[in-house]
C-alpha positions as CSV (number, residue, x, y, z in Angstrom):
1,X,-0.4,25.0,6.1
2,X,-0.4,27.8,6.8
3,X,2.7,29.7,4.9
4,X,4.5,33.4,5.6
5,X,1.7,36.3,6.3
6,X,-1.0,33.3,7.0
7,X,0.1,32.3,10.7
8,X,-2.2,34.3,13.3
9,X,-0.6,33.0,16.1
10,X,0.6,35.9,18.3
11,X,3.9,34.2,19.2
12,X,5.7,30.6,17.3
13,X,8.6,28.8,18.3
14,X,10.9,29.6,15.2
15,X,13.4,26.2,13.6
16,X,16.0,27.8,11.1
17,X,16.4,26.3,8.1
18,X,19.2,23.7,9.7
19,X,17.1,22.3,11.8
20,X,18.2,24.2,14.3
21,X,15.4,25.6,17.3
22,X,15.2,29.4,17.3
23,X,13.3,29.9,19.9
24,X,9.9,31.4,21.0
25,X,9.4,34.9,18.6
26,X,6.9,37.2,17.5
27,X,5.3,36.2,13.9
28,X,6.0,39.2,12.4
29,X,10.1,38.9,14.3
30,X,9.8,35.3,13.0
31,X,8.7,36.2,9.1
32,X,11.6,39.5,8.9
33,X,13.7,36.4,9.7
34,X,12.3,34.2,6.9
35,X,12.4,36.6,4.3
36,X,16.3,37.5,5.7
37,X,17.1,34.6,4.4
38,X,15.2,34.2,1.6
39,X,13.1,31.2,2.2
40,X,9.5,31.2,3.4
41,X,7.5,30.9,7.4
42,X,5.7,28.0,7.1
43,X,3.8,26.6,10.7
44,X,4.1,22.5,10.8
45,X,2.8,21.8,13.9
46,X,0.0,23.9,14.6
47,X,-2.1,22.7,18.1
48,X,2.0,23.5,19.6
49,X,1.8,25.7,22.4
50,X,3.3,28.2,21.3
51,X,2.0,27.1,17.1
52,X,5.7,25.2,16.1
53,X,6.9,27.3,12.7
54,X,10.1,26.6,10.2
55,X,11.9,28.6,7.8
56,X,12.0,26.5,4.7
57,X,11.6,26.8,1.1
58,X,7.2,25.8,0.7
59,X,7.2,25.2,-2.9
60,X,10.7,22.5,-2.8
61,X,8.8,20.6,0.6
62,X,5.0,20.8,-1.6
63,X,6.9,19.3,-4.6
64,X,8.7,17.1,-2.5
65,X,5.4,15.7,-1.1
66,X,3.9,15.1,-3.7
67,X,7.0,13.4,-5.2
68,X,6.6,11.1,-1.7
69,X,2.9,10.3,-2.0
70,X,3.5,9.7,-6.0
71,X,6.6,6.8,-5.1
72,X,4.3,5.6,-2.9
73,X,1.2,4.9,-4.3
74,X,3.1,3.8,-6.9
75,X,4.9,0.8,-4.8
76,X,1.3,0.2,-3.9
77,X,0.4,-0.8,-7.0
78,X,2.5,-3.4,-7.5
79,X,1.0,-6.0,-5.4
80,X,-0.6,-8.2,-8.3
81,X,-3.5,-10.9,-7.9
82,X,-2.4,-13.5,-10.6
83,X,-4.9,-16.1,-12.0
84,X,-4.9,-19.7,-11.8
85,X,-7.5,-21.8,-13.7
86,X,-7.7,-25.2,-13.4
87,X,-10.8,-27.9,-14.4
88,X,-12.4,-30.1,-12.0
89,X,-10.5,-33.3,-14.0
90,X,-7.5,-32.3,-14.3
91,X,-5.0,-34.3,-15.0
92,X,-1.7,-35.3,-12.4
93,X,0.8,-33.3,-15.2
94,X,-1.1,-30.4,-15.1
95,X,-1.3,-29.5,-11.6
96,X,1.6,-30.0,-10.9
97,X,2.8,-27.2,-13.3
98,X,0.4,-25.0,-12.0
99,X,1.7,-25.3,-8.2
100,X,5.5,-24.5,-9.6
101,X,3.9,-21.3,-11.2
102,X,2.3,-20.7,-7.5
103,X,5.2,-20.8,-5.9
104,X,6.8,-18.8,-8.4
105,X,3.7,-16.2,-8.2
106,X,4.6,-16.5,-3.9
107,X,8.3,-15.8,-4.1
108,X,7.8,-12.9,-5.6
109,X,5.0,-12.0,-3.1
110,X,2.5,-11.6,-5.4
111,X,-1.6,-13.1,-4.6
112,X,-2.8,-16.0,-6.6
113,X,-6.2,-16.6,-7.1
114,X,-6.8,-19.8,-7.4
115,X,-9.8,-20.6,-9.6
116,X,-12.0,-24.4,-11.1
117,X,-14.4,-24.1,-13.5
118,X,-17.1,-26.7,-13.6
119,X,-18.7,-27.1,-17.2
120,X,-21.7,-29.0,-18.0
121,X,-22.6,-31.5,-15.0
122,X,-20.2,-30.8,-12.8
123,X,-21.7,-27.8,-11.6
124,X,-24.3,-30.2,-10.0
125,X,-21.2,-31.4,-8.1
126,X,-19.0,-29.4,-6.5
127,X,-17.7,-31.0,-4.3
128,X,-15.4,-32.0,-7.2
129,X,-13.7,-28.2,-7.1
130,X,-13.6,-28.2,-3.4
131,X,-11.6,-31.4,-3.6
132,X,-8.7,-29.9,-7.0
133,X,-9.0,-26.8,-4.7
134,X,-7.9,-28.4,-1.2
135,X,-5.4,-30.9,-3.1
136,X,-3.8,-27.6,-4.4
137,X,-3.4,-25.5,-1.3
138,X,-1.9,-28.8,0.1
139,X,0.5,-29.1,-2.6
140,X,0.9,-25.1,-2.0
141,X,0.6,-24.7,1.9
142,X,4.6,-24.5,2.9
143,X,4.6,-20.8,0.4
144,X,1.7,-19.9,0.6
145,X,-2.4,-18.9,2.9
146,X,-5.5,-19.3,1.9
147,X,-7.2,-16.1,2.5
148,X,-10.8,-16.7,4.3
149,X,-12.6,-19.7,2.5
150,X,-13.3,-21.4,-1.0
151,X,-16.2,-19.3,-2.7
152,X,-18.6,-19.7,-5.5
153,X,-18.6,-17.4,-8.1
154,X,-21.2,-18.1,-11.0
155,X,-19.5,-21.6,-12.4
156,X,-16.6,-21.9,-10.3
157,X,-15.6,-22.0,-7.3
158,X,-11.7,-20.0,-6.0
159,X,-9.8,-18.9,-2.9
160,X,-7.4,-16.6,-2.5
161,X,-4.0,-17.0,-1.7
162,X,-0.7,-15.2,0.3
163,X,2.1,-15.9,0.6
164,X,3.8,-16.8,3.9
């Protein structure tokens, strides 16, 4: 952004500190107007014909932009991925317990990675792990949807669940 003397256009459209349009005037005249109020002349739309300049406190504007981007960054990091791990031969009660956790996480708006680990000879039969994944996904399909398909990651099968 160009500020004060850095503005090169011969004429600019000026907006005062209250947001009212002052009109089109020379850059020197607009700069004088801004200095009389004790503020800066900031070019907000350089591609317009003529460029649009606003009279404002530039330091305060930069501070507010930085604060806004910080808050946006903070809000985007709030979406975490929770991981639920199961075995290929996990018992019915344990599965129901884990399903309750998945439902709670999904209702809070979080993504859930569901993993089924294969141990020993189970590794030769990945269809057992796939059946377990399908069973759990079927139990939570009313609140969660599957992102992509099941993926094999080393000795485990995993699927990503998103809130509906």
